C-alpha positions in Angstrom: -5.9 -14.9 -6.0 -8.4 -13.0 -3.8 -8.3 -13.1 0.0 -11.0 -15.0 1.7 -13.5 -12.3 2.8 -14.4 -14.3 5.9 -10.9 -13.8 7.3 -10.7 -10.1 6.8 -11.2 -8.2 10.1 -12.2 -4.7 11.0 -9.1 -2.5 11.3 -10.6 -1.1 14.5 -14.2 -1.0 15.7 -16.3 0.7 13.1 -19.4 2.8 13.8 -21.1 1.1 10.9 -19.6 -2.4 10.1 -19.1 -3.2 6.5 -20.5 -6.5 5.2 -18.2 -9.5 5.5 -19.0 -10.4 1.9 -17.2 -7.3 0.6 -14.2 -8.1 -1.5 -11.9 -6.2 -3.7 -10.5 -7.5 -7.0 -6.8 -8.0 -6.8 -4.6 -5.6 -8.7 -3.1 -6.8 -11.9 0.5 -5.7 -12.1 2.3 -4.8 -15.3 6.0 -5.5 -15.8 8.2 -2.5 -15.1 9.6 -0.8 -18.2 13.3 -0.2 -18.6 14.6 3.3 -19.1 15.0 6.4 -17.1 12.8 6.4 -13.9 10.4 9.4 -13.6 9.7 10.9 -10.2 7.9 13.6 -8.3 7.9 14.7 -4.7 4.3 14.9 -3.5 3.2 16.7 -0.4 1.0 14.8 2.0 -0.1 14.9 5.7 2.5 12.2 6.3 5.2 14.4 4.9 6.7 14.5 1.5 6.3 11.3 -0.6 8.6 10.1 -3.3 6.5 8.9 -6.2 8.2 7.0 -9.0 7.0 5.7 -12.4 8.2 4.3 -15.7 6.1 6.5 -17.9 3.1 4.1 -17.9 2.7 2.8 -14.4 3.6 3.6 -10.8 6.6 1.7 -9.7 7.3 3.2 -6.3 5.9 5.3 -3.5 8.1 5.9 -0.5 8.1 8.1 2.6 10.8 9.1 5.0 12.6 7.3 6.7 12.5 4.4 4.1 15.9 3.7 2.8 14.8 4.4 -0.8 13.7 7.9 0.3 16.9 8.4 2.3 19.0 7.4 -0.7 17.5 10.2 -2.7 16.9 10.5 -6.4 19.2 8.8 -8.7 21.4 10.9 -11.0 19.7 9.6 -14.1 16.2 10.1 -12.8 14.0 12.8 -14.4 11.4 14.8 -12.5 8.2 14.6 -14.4 5.2 15.8 -12.4 2.9 15.6 -15.4 3.6 11.9 -16.0 2.6 11.2 -12.4 -0.2 13.7 -12.1 -3.0 11.2 -11.9 -1.3 9.3 -9.1 -0.7 12.5 -7.2 -4.3 13.6 -7.6 -5.6 10.2 -6.4 -3.3 10.4 -3.4 -4.6 13.8 -2.5 -8.2 12.6 -2.8 -7.3 9.6 -0.6 -5.9 11.8 2.2 -8.9 14.1 1.9 -11.1 11.1 2.6 -12.7 11.2 -0.9 -11.1 8.1 -2.4 -11.4 4.5 -1.1 -9.8 2.6 -4.0 -7.0 3.6 -6.2 -7.3 3.1 -9.9 -3.8 3.3 -11.3 -1.5 1.1 -13.4 1.1 -0.4 -11.1 4.3 -2.1 -11.9 6.2 -3.0 -8.7 9.6 -4.7 -9.1 10.0 -7.9 -7.2 10.0 -11.7 -7.3 7.0 -13.7 -8.4 6.2 -14.5 -4.8 6.5 -10.9 -3.6 4.2 -9.7 -6.4 1.7 -12.4 -5.5 1.7 -11.2 -1.9 1.5 -7.5 -3.0 -1.5 -8.4 -5.2 -3.2 -10.1 -2.3 -2.7 -6.9 -0.2 -4.9 -5.0 -2.7 -7.8 -7.3 -1.9 -8.0 -6.0 1.7 -10.9 -3.6 1.7 -10.6 0.0 2.8 -11.1 0.2 6.5 -10.3 -3.4 7.2 -7.1 -5.4 8.1 -5.8 -8.9 7.6 -3.1 -10.9 9.4 0.0 -12.3 7.8 -1.4 -15.7 8.2 -4.6 -14.8 6.5 -2.7 -13.4 3.5 -0.6 -16.6 3.4 -3.7 -18.7 3.3 -5.3 -16.5 0.7 -2.4 -17.2 -1.7 -2.5 -21.0 -1.0 0.6 -21.1 1.2 -0.7 -21.3 4.7 2.7 -22.0 6.2 4.3 -19.0 4.7 3.4 -16.3 7.2 7.0 -15.3 7.8 7.7 -15.0 4.1 4.5 -13.0 3.6 5.8 -10.6 6.4 9.1 -10.2 4.6 7.4 -9.6 1.3 5.0 -7.1 3.0 8.1 -5.3 4.3 9.5 -5.0 0.8 6.4 -3.5 -0.8 7.7 -0.7 -3.0 4.3 1.1 -3.5 3.2 2.1 0.0 -0.4 3.3 0.6 -1.6 2.4 -2.9 -0.7 -1.3 -2.3 -1.9 -1.2 1.3 0.7 -3.0 3.4 -0.5 -0.8 6.3 -3.6 -2.9 6.5 -1.6 -6.0 7.6 -1.4 -6.7 11.3 0.0 -9.3 13.7 -1.9 -12.5 14.6 -2.8 -10.9 18.0 -4.1 -7.7 16.3 -1.0 -5.7 17.1 0.1 -3.0 14.6 3.4 -4.5 14.0 6.1 -3.4 11.6 5.6 -0.5 9.1 8.4 1.2 7.1 6.9 4.6 7.8 6.6 4.0 11.5 3.7 2.6 13.7 2.2 6.1 14.3 1.7 6.6 10.5 0.2 3.1 10.2 -2.2 3.9 13.0 -3.0 7.2 11.3 -3.7 5.6 7.9 -6.0 3.1 9.5 -7.8 5.8 11.4 -8.2 7.8 8.2 -9.8 4.8 6.5 -12.1 4.3 9.5 -13.5 7.8 9.0 -12.6 8.9 12.5 -10.9 12.0 11.2 -7.7 12.4 9.2 -5.6 11.5 12.2 -2.6 11.7 9.9 0.7 13.0 11.3 3.9 13.6 9.5 
C-alpha cells in the first residue's frame, strides 16, 4: 500500500521543492531462500557495509555498530562479491549522487507486519521524509505508530529500504541504528547539499 503523498514532508528545506504529487511504487519483496547466505563487505563513505544475499535477492545491509555487523559473518556464510555486484554498484552510484532509486530484488526476513512497514518505507521519495504516524496511516493502521517505529528499527536492509527517511512527529531525527550523524548525512546527501557523509 502506498504512502499518501500529501503527508510526505521535505527532509530539510530544499532549494527546489519537489512536487507533492510525486510518489514511488512500493517495493515488492520476495521470500528469502534457504541455503548458505552469501555476503560481501562493501566500502562506503559511511564505513564498511555488510551486504548479504541469498543468490537471487538482497536480504541484508548493515553498518557498524549494528548488532548483526558486530556479530560478524557466520561460519557457514560464503563471500561471493560477484553475486552481489549489482547491489554494490548501485550503492556506489547512490553515494556518488548518481542514483535516486534502487532497482534490486529484495527479500528481507520479518513478520508480515514488518514487511508491510518496510514496503511502505520504499514509497518515501528520495529527498523527503515521513513520520511514524504517517507511515502507520499509509498502511491502514493509524494507531500503530509505536509498532511502526519498532518495525523501522528492525529493518534489515538499511539505505536501500530507506528507514533513515523516517522522523519523529516533531521533525526530530530520532533513532537510527547507524547513529544520528549518519542519518543526517544520508538526508543531506539526498538533498543534494554535498555528500556530507561521514563514517
